[in-house]
N, C-alpha and C positions, 0 to 999 in steps of 0.2 A: 504325324509327329510334329510338323510345323503349326498345324491348327491347335494342337494340344498346348504347344508352347505359347501360341498367341492367346489362348483362353486363360492360361496360368499367369501370363504377363498382365492381362486385363483384371484378373482377379486381384493380383497383387497391387495394382494401381488403385482399385476401388477400396482395398483395405488400408493403403496408406492415406487415401482421402478421408476415409472414415475415421481413422485415427487423428488426423489433423483437425478435422470438424469437431471431433469429441474434445480434443485439447482446447480449441478455440472456445467452445461452450463452457468448459471448466473455468478457463481464465476470465471470460466475461462475467460469469456469475460471481466469481471472486472479487473482481474489480467493482461490480455493482454493489456487492455487500460492503466493501470498503466506502463506497460513495454514500451510502445510507447513513453512516456512522455519525457524522457531525451534526446532522439534523436531529438525531435521537439524543445526542449530548445536550444540544440547545433546548430541546424539549424537557429534559431533566433539570436544566438550569431554571426554566420557567416554573417549575414546581418546587423550587427553593433548594435543590440539591447543590453541592459544591463540587468544584474540580477534583478535590481529593477523594470524595465519595465516588464520584463517577470512575476515576482511574483505578482506585484500589478494588472496587467491586468487579470491575471489568477484568482485571488481571488475576484476581483471586478465583473467580468462577472459571476463567479461561485456562488456568493451570489445572483445576480439577477436571475440566473437560477433555483436555489433552491427555491427561493421566489416564482417564477412563477409556479413551480410544486406544491408547498405547497398550493398556492391560487387555482390552478385547482382542487386539491383533496377536499378542504374545501368548495369552492364557486360553482364549476361546478358539481363535482361528489357528492356533499354534505356529505362528510365523516366527521364524528365527531372524531376530534383527542384530546386526553387528553391534558389539558393545563399544561404548565410547571409552577412550583412555582418560586419565586424569587431566592431561593436557588439553584435550579436545573439549572436555566438559568446562574447564576454566576459560578456554578461549571463547566458547559459545556464550557462556554466562557474561564474560566481558563485553562480547559484541552485542549481547542483548540489552546491555544498558541503554543503547541508542533507541531501542523500541520503547523503552519507558519514557525517555526525554521526548521522543517524538509525540507521543500521546499527551504529555503534560503540556508541551509547547502549543500543540494544535488545539487542544481543549480550552486552553487559556486564551488563545487567539480568538476563538469564536465567542468569547465573552465581551470582546471589544469591537469586533467587525462582523459583517454579515457572513453566514456560512458560505454563501456563493463567491465571496471574495477570499475566505480562508482557504478554500480548495485550490483556488488559482494560485495563491502564494505557495502552497504545498508542492504544486506541480513545477515549481521552479527548480525541482531536482533534475530536470532536463539539461540545464545550463551548469548547474552546480556540479552535477556528475561529470561533465566534461573537464572542468577545472581539477576535480579530484583525480580524475583519470590522468590528466597531465602531471600532477604532483606525485601520485603514488606509482603509476606504471610508466611515466615518462612518455605517454603517447601524445604527440602533437595533433590537434583536431584538423581534419580534412576540410575541404571547402564545404561539403554537404553539412557537416556539423556547424561550422561557422554561420552558414545561411540559416540552419535550423535554429540556432541560438538567437540570432537577430529577429527571426519570426516570432519566437517565444517572447522575447522582450517587448516587441511591438504588440503582440496579442495581449500580453499582461496589461500593458497600458490601457488597451481598450477593454478587457475583461473586467479590470478593477474600476473602470470608468474614470480613471485619473485624468484623462484628456478633457474631461468636463470641469471647468474652473469652479463651479459651485460645489463639487464633491470633496469632502474632507474626511479622510479615514483617520481613525485614532492611531497614532504612531505606535502605541503599545501593542495593538492587534497586528499591525503590519510587521514590527520587529519579531514578535513571537511566531508569526506565520512563516517568516523567513528562517528563524531558528529551527522550526519543525521541518522545514525543507532541508536544511543542512543535516539534521539529525537523521531524517529519513533516508538521505543519500548514504550516510554512514551504514545504516541498517542494510541497505541494497548492496553495497560493496562487500560487507561482511558476511552476508548470507550466501553470496556466490563464491566465496574464497575459503571459508573455514569449515573444516570437517565434512566436506562435501561426499565423503564415502559413506556417512551415516544415512539412516532412513530420514526422510523429511519430517516425520512425526517427532522423532527424537531431537533433531536440530531445533525444530519450532519450539518444542517444550523447553529445552535448556535456555533458548534465547528469551522466551517469555519469562522464565524464571529470573533471568538477569534484568529484565525490564521491571519485574515486580519489586525487586530490591530498591531501584530508584523511586518507583511510584510509592512504595510504603513508606520510604523516608520522607518523601515530599509531603505525603499526607500526614505524617506524624509532626512535622513543623508547621504546616499550614492550616490544619483544621483546628480552628479557635472554638467554635461551638461543639456541643456534644455530637458525636458521630450518629447519623441517621441510618440505622441498619435497614430500614425500610427500602432503601435503594436496591438492595440485593433481590427483593422480590419485584420491584417495579421496574428497574432499568439495568441492573447488574447483569442479568441473563441476556437480555437483548443485546447490550454493548459487548458483551464477552462472545456471543454467538457471531455477531456481524463484524466484530474486530479483531478477535483473537483465535477463534476456533475455524470458521468457514473459510475465510480468505486464504490463510496459509496452506490449508489442506488442499483446497481447489486449485490454486496457483501451482503448487508442487506437483499436482497431478497433471495439470494442463500444459505447463511449459515444456516438459520433456516430449510431449506428443506433437505440439504445434511449432516449437522452436522458439528461440529468444526473440528474434526479429518480429514475427507475426504475433507472438504473445505480447510483446511490448506494445505494439500498435492497438491490439483489441483491449489491453488493460487500461488504455486511455479513456474507456468508457466510464471509468470512475468519475471524470470530470463533469460531463453533461449529467450523469445521474445524481450526483451531489447537488448540482444547481437546480435541477428539476425537483428534487426532494425539498430543497429550501424554498422553492417557489410554491409547491403545493402545500406543504404542512406548516411552513412558518410564514407563508405569504410575503417572502422578500421579492422586491421589484427587481426584475432583470430586463435591461433595455436591449434593443435590436444591436446596438453597438457592442454591448457586452457578449452577446451570443456570437457575433462576428469574431471577437477576440478569442473566445473559447475554441471556436472552429479553427483559428490560426494556430493555437497551441496544439491542438490535435494533429493539424497539418504538419507541424514541425516535428512531432514525434514519428509520424509516418515517414518523412524524408529521411530521418536518422536511421530508423530501423529497417527500411526497405533496403537501404545501402548494405547494412550489416547482414540481412538475409541474403542478399546477392553474393557477398563475400563467402558466406557459409556454404552456399550452393556450389561454388567454384572448387571448394576444397575436395 
């Protein structure tokens, strides 16, 4: 009897470990996908495509892709998904506006600054999130969070190479990169609080639709030359796949399996992947001091989320 209980306990332990490992793999692949995005956008720019063309093609194909997946789940696999109320749909569409502004600000930023710098600015969500948490939830940051924020700021100075007096970054790119970080923080908070009872695919679809509204209006007012529909064939599918379809699906699958704390740590893989992509495909120069700054930012994310993981484990 005791032996049987011990065997069952070990089986359960291995099953849990397997689920966690599976979750980590999903989150890493999702983060890696996001990390590739800016490099693809920059390559599209090099071929003469505009920010409006890149964003509108991404969101249009992204919506079609998510709709196809939703129809496959409901019609082919016969899965019954909870229906969204009008209030939930409106809330998700409204929250999704920030997904559109994040793409616009981020893609505009990498027009003026290197991709390796752009991703570092986007990762400022670490400390912006702490400020938003203070304002929205009234949570005062603990010592670990304050230390983590300080490490992020020091790491950012190193990763952007601003400690080098000879380096001059275009202020437009820096401002747009920070605006993208603020917008991305809004998306993160909204996606964790609004209509969480709905299936991830439904929530993602409504939020992407909300983002599309912003993107299409932006395209309407900024596209001066005739719209080049070739982008749908050349880059639209790639941008939609790596920016709108794969990451939300994989992360929504992975986070419940590995937990918020561990998931947030492994999702920081987006940072080195983005820098490596820029180094390999765009031949951007990344110094040793910049790599050290990137490692410091990842360390700060680990400090913040290990503490969160320990809190969840004690509950």
